[in-house]
N, C-alpha and C positions, 0 to 999 in steps of 0.2 A: 833517228827516228825517233825511237822508245826511249832514248837521252834528251829528245824536245819533249815528249808527250811529260816524262818526270817533271822537265826544268819548268814549264807551265800550269804544272797540277803544284808545285812551289811555290809559283808566283801567285795563284789565285790565292791558295792559303793563307798566305803573310799577305797579303792586299785585306782577307777577311780578320785577321787578328785584328789590326790595324785600324779596320770598320769599328770592329767594336769596341776594341781599346777607348778611339774619340767617341763612339755614342755613350759608352758608359762614363766616361771623362766630363759630358755636357749633362748625363743623368746626375751626375756627384754635384755638379756644381747650380744647378738647377734645384737639386731636393737644401743646398745649403743657402741658394738665395731666399727661397720657398720659410726654412726652418728660420733665417735673420728677419723675416717678414715677419713669423708668427710670434719669433721672441719678443721684436720692436712692441705688436700691438697686447702683447701680455704685461709689457712692460710701462705701455702706456697705462694700463687698468691701474698696474698696482701703485702703490703710496710711494713717490719718488723719497719719501726719508726711510719709507722700510724697508730691511735687510732682504727681504724677496724680489724688491724692486729696484734694488741696488746691485744686486744677484744679475739679474737680466738683463742691465747697463752695463755691467760687467765695472760694478764699480767697488771699490774692498766694502768689507762691513762692518758694520758699528760692534764699538768691544762686546765680548759678552753675548752676545747676539744668537743664533741660532736661523735657518734658512726654516720657513714654515713656524720658528717660535720665536717672534722676532719683538715681545711684547701685544700682539695683537694686531699690529697693525696689517697683516698679512691677508686679513679677512679680507680687504678689498684684493687682493688681491687673487681671488677664490683660492685660500688656501684649504685643506682639507680638515684642519686643528683650528679652532677658534675658538681662544683663552681669554677666559673671562675678568682677569685680568688687567686685559689692553683695557676694558671700558668701563673702568673705575670700581673692580669690584676687590674689596679687601682682605688679603689671604689671610690676617693673622687674628681675625675674626671679629673687629671691635666695632666698625662701623655697618651698616647696613650695606649690603649690596646688592637689595632685591631690583634696581634700576637697571643694573651693570647686568644681569643675568640676561632682564628680561633685552637687554642693546644687543649683547652676542649671540639670540636664538635671532634677531631682527637682522645681524648680519651675516646667519648663516644662508637663512632665506633670500638673502639679498642678491648676495651671490651664487645661487645656482640659477641652472637654466627649469625654465615651466614647463620640469617631464614630469610626468605626473604616472603612480603606478596605477595599482587596481584600482577601480571608479574615479571620483575626485580629488586620492592624496597625491600630492605633490613629493616628489621624490626631490629630499635633497644632497641625495649624492653619496650617502654615506659619511657626511661632515661629523665631525666630534665638537662636540662642546665642553674644553679641556679645564678644570679646576687646577690642573699641572704641581698636586701638593699642596694646595692652598686649604683655610681654614674658614667658610661664607658664613655669615651672619643672616638671615633671611627675615623681613618684618609681615613677608606675604609668599604665598607661595611661587615654585617657578613653577609658569600654567607651561604647557603645551597646548595648543589650541589642535582643532578637529583638523583632519587634511593635509597633515603631514607625516611623512613616513622617513626612512631609512637617515638614519640619525643616532648618532649614542650623545651617552654625556656620563662622566666621572671622574674617578682621579682624585679627589681630594675629601673634603666633607661640606656637611651644612649643616644648618646648624639653626632651630628657632626662639629669636628674639622673645623678649619677655612681653611684647607686644604684639605676636606673633597670632592671628586667630584661631580660636579654640576651636570650631568648627572647618576646619581646613588642614590638606596635607601640604606636605612642605613641596613635593613634587609630585603634579599634576596633569596628565596625560590626557587626552583627548576631552569630552565634553556633553551637551546635552545628548539621554540617550534616546527623545522622542525626534531629535530632530535626524538621528544617526536612523533613526531603524526608517525613517522615512525615504532617506536614499535610496537611490534608484540601484542597486544593487544584493545579491541575494546572500552575502554572507555579513551583513549591516554591523561591518566593522570598517569604523572609520578616522583609523590613524592605524602604522604598517611598519613591520622590522623600526623596531622603537630599541635603542641598548641603554640599559641601566647599569654600570658597573665599575668593581674598583672606587665604593664610595662608602663612606659614610654619611649616613643617616639621621642627626639629633632630634626629638621633637619636645627638646627643652623641660622635660624633668615634666612630662602631662602637659605644655603647652600644647603645643598641638595634637589634633585629634588624630592623624596617624599620618605614617611617615609618604609613601607610596600608593600611588592612586591609578590604576590602568583605567579607563571607561572606553571598550570597544574599541581594540587595538587586534588588529594580528600579526601576529607574530615578536609579542615580544619579548625581549630576552635581557630579565634583571640577575644580574649575577656575570661573572661571579664577583668574589670579597666584596660581598655585601655586609653590610654591619648596622641596623637597624632599631635605636634605643628610643627612648624618652619619648613613644606615645603612649594616648589617654584611652585609647581604644584600638584603632587597628593598627599593625604592621606594615602591612600592603594588603591593598585593595582590588580584586579584577572583576570589576564588569564589564560582564556580557564579552562579546572578545570572540578572537580562536586561539591557539595553539601559544599562550603563552607559559613561556618556560623561566619559572624561578629556580632558582641552582645555586648552590655551594656562597651558602648566605643563614648570616644570625639575626632572631631577634630577642627581644626583650623591653619591657615594660620599663625598667631599671638596669644596672648591670645589676652582676649575677650574688654583688656582694654586700647588695643597700639594705642595710638593715630594717626597713619600712617594704621590704619588695616582693611582699604579699600582701601590704596594703595599697600600693600601687598599680599594682597587678591588676585587681578587682575591676572586672566588666570590661577587660581588655582579650583582644583577640589578633595574635601575631599575623596570619595568613588567613586571609577572603576571600575565597573564589565563589563567585557570584555569576557565573559562567561556565561553560561546556568547554571540554576536549583541551583541558590547561594541564601543565605536570611543574611538579614541582618536588625538587629531588635535594638528597644531599644538604638539610637546613636543619637548624639548630635552634628549639626553641627554649629561653632557658627564666623567661620573667614574663607574665601575664595568666589567665584566667584559662583562655584556651587558646591551643596551639596552632593547630591547622581548622578550618571550616569549609565545609565544600556544600552549597546547595543545586552546584551544575551537575549534567551527567558526564557522565568518560571523562571524568577528571583520575590521574595516575599519581600518584602520594606515594614515592617509593626513598626506600637512605633519609629517613625525617629520623631524630633524636628528638624528643620533648620531655624536660621537666621542668616546665614550668610551675609558677606556685601555687595556683591557685588548688591547685585537686587536692587537698587535705585540710582548709582552711574554711571553715564553711563561716559564715552563710555566703564567703566568695568562694564554693566547692568547684571548680570546673575542668576542662576533658583535657586531653592530650593530641587526638583525633578526632571530631563529628562530622560524621554523614549522615548529611542530609537529603541525600540524593541517589539515585539507581546507577548500576553502570559504571561505579569506583570503584578503582583497584587501587587496595593498601598495601607494600609487598615491601619488605626487608624495611621495617618501621624498628623502632626500638622504642617503647612506654618505660620510660625510664618514672616508677610511680608515676602515672599518667593513666587513666584511663582513654580504651580507645568506643566511643560510643558511635552505636550504629543504630538509626532513627526508623521507627516503620510505622507504620497508620491502616486503615482501609483500605487505604491502597497504598503499597507495598513501595516506601522508598527504599527497602534494601533491596529490590530486582536486582539479582545480578551484579551483588560487590563480594569482591573476593579478596580475601585476605590471609597473606602468603608469608612464610620464611619471615617472620617478626618475633620478635624478643619482648617478653611480659615482665620487668625484674617489682621487686615491690608489693605494691598494693595495684597493679599494673593489671589490667585484666580486661574481656570486652564487655561490654554491655550494649545489652539490646533495650530500646524501650522503645514501648508501646506508649504510640500519641490518640488513639484511638480504644474504646472499648472493645472494638472485635479487630486491633491488629493482626496484619499478616507477612510471616517469612515468603519469598520467594527467590529462589534460588541463590544464596549465601552461602558461600563457599570459605570453609577455614583449615588451610592445610597447611602441616608442614612446619606450625608455629610451636616454641618455646616458652612456657612459664617458670621465673624461677622466684616463688612468692619469698615476704618478709613480713612478717604480724600483720596476715592478712584477714581482715573481718569477716568479707564474705564466704573467706574457704572453699572458691569457686573460678573454673576456666572463663568459665561463659554465665556472667551475671543479668540478671533479665529486670529492668526498671519498671513496672505494671500500678505505680503509683494511682494517684485521684481516677481509680476504679478502671484505668486502661488495663485491657487482659490479652495476650496473643491468644486466638482461638483456631489458627488454620499453620498449618508449615509446610512448603512446599520445597522440593528441590533444595532441604539445605547436607549440604555433603559435609563432613568433619572425618578427618583423615590424618596420621601421624602428623599428631600435635602431641608434642610430651609436656607431661609435667609430673615434679615430682612427687609419688604418694607420700613421702614420708611430712611433705609441707602442707597438702587439703587433696581431698576427691575430687578430681578432674570429675568434670561433666560435657554431656556430650548428650544429640541426636540418637543417637548407634554407638547402642553401649551391646559388649558381650561380657556373659557370665554363665558361671559354672559351681556345679551342688554336686555333689559325693555323697548318697545317702546308701546304708544294706537293708537288704530284704523290707523295702519298699513301694510301692506301689505307683507314689504319686511326689511330684519333685516340681515345689513353689517355687519362685521367684518374686521377685519385687523391688522394680527400678527404678522408684522415686527419688532415693537419694541420690541414682547419678544422673538421671533424665534433666535437660535444660531446662525444660516448659512444665512447671504441677497441671496446666489445665489443659495440658493435649494428652491424648488416649495414645498408647501404642497398638501404629497401625496394621503392623506385621511382626511376624516373626520366622524363624528359620531355627533350629535346634537338628542335635546327633547327640546317641545313646552310645554308651560304652558298657557292656557288661559283663561284669566278673566271671568267670568259668563257665563253662558251656552249657550256660542253659538259654534258653532262646522264651523272647516275651514278646506279644504284640505291644506297640507302643503308639500313643499319637498326643499332640499338643491341643491343649484347648483355648475355646478363642478369646485371646485378650480383654481382661477384665482391668480397665481405668489404662492404671500402669504395672497389672501384674499381670500373670500368666502359668499356665501348669503344665506338666508333664504326665501321662499317667500310663503305666501296663495295667495289661490283666491278670499276671502274677507275679507276686513278690520276687524283686532280684536285688542280688549289690550293683548297685550301679554307675557312673557320674554321667552328669548329661549338661553339656552346653548347650548355651542358647543366647540366639541375638538378636535384637528387637528391635523398633526404629522409631523414632514418634513423626519422619519428616514423611509424606507422599511425595512418590518420584513419578517425571513424566518418563518416558520411553526412553529407555536406553541410560536411562541415570540413576537408575537404582544401586542401593548397597548388598544388593544378594546378586 
């Protein structure tokens, strides 16, 4: 009986295995049929003479071409790569390729499903408009209209022809700001996830107004390996939008060895940020009047090296970095004979600006520019910066620009800490300063801080001192109320003593003071 039961169990298991194998075989046949039908549908959509179409039909490839890179005919087969040369673009840079670039973009749009990203933005599926290492001449901008996203362009060079309009950029993304602002969504961004990479953009010795223009774009990724030269006003301009990242890029109005570099750079700004929440990192500016200009808040400028040529060439005197907006962070930058200019007026545009871990070489320094008769400083933090001057005429780490009758009259939460400037080269200036004075048989120690404080028109607001008396003498002592930028400490009897006193020009909100 036991043997019969065991035999029955073996038969059941064997039957189950046979059934499973049969079902698996049927499933494999079904999958194969489904794949064949799917392949046939794809092959019918592919151009029959393209390698992509030939591959799907089981036909041999044409010589010298690869799948997805077959002279551009793969665009009709929903390829993730669109080659501009396939639409008649001239990779030698002789003939005008503007029509071909427009046709490539049209093909990229036509091959994608009508899927939407945020709001009305059409998702192009990550398609790449590929220059394939070619050098292409344009007579008009390559313009990407509003409501497109999730695509890339790169892999070669674009250059402006002499007929290129002088008021346009070679690559323009987005369109009318008013129309975008009226759209029914919160961020007012009408393009998204736009990648521009591995590209040289040449404005043609100042023919083009600019290199790249991004309008109302959310999530633009500009770089790496971007080289923009030859623009007459802007290397890249970002209008509005959010979270555009510019990184690993080089900018110059002309190449750095050009004999007329200063003249060609006059009036030009390499990077313009006219919006909020953007990031500029690992960027070099080697020619132009201004390196980076930001007028929008909450932008991050990090790892930027500016040695743009306009800095010491009046009347084309320029800036390395120009901050005209609050809540800006400037970190780990290298101002190479160029100034970091922070503007402020009656309504402080320097509120919550931080400058940290940066290096100022030669005539590089920080300039605080007053733009109103009663300008204010609020929440400016300068920490862990280093100066190494060479022939610096202004002789200061922080320089004031109070021309045209403007002056700073109010300083709040201005923190300067751990900044290093070799005293052998110049006298550092700060808003919180410590001095010491040793006198024998004295009752009064007078201190004048006007030679080391940043703001000549702002009085000392608070002081803290200590006194070390030689010998066994005792004395009552007190600090007198500061007068302007002077303060005195007195004792009731003559003593030999050293007085150390720290003063500040800045008022501080609760928890932010230096004492």
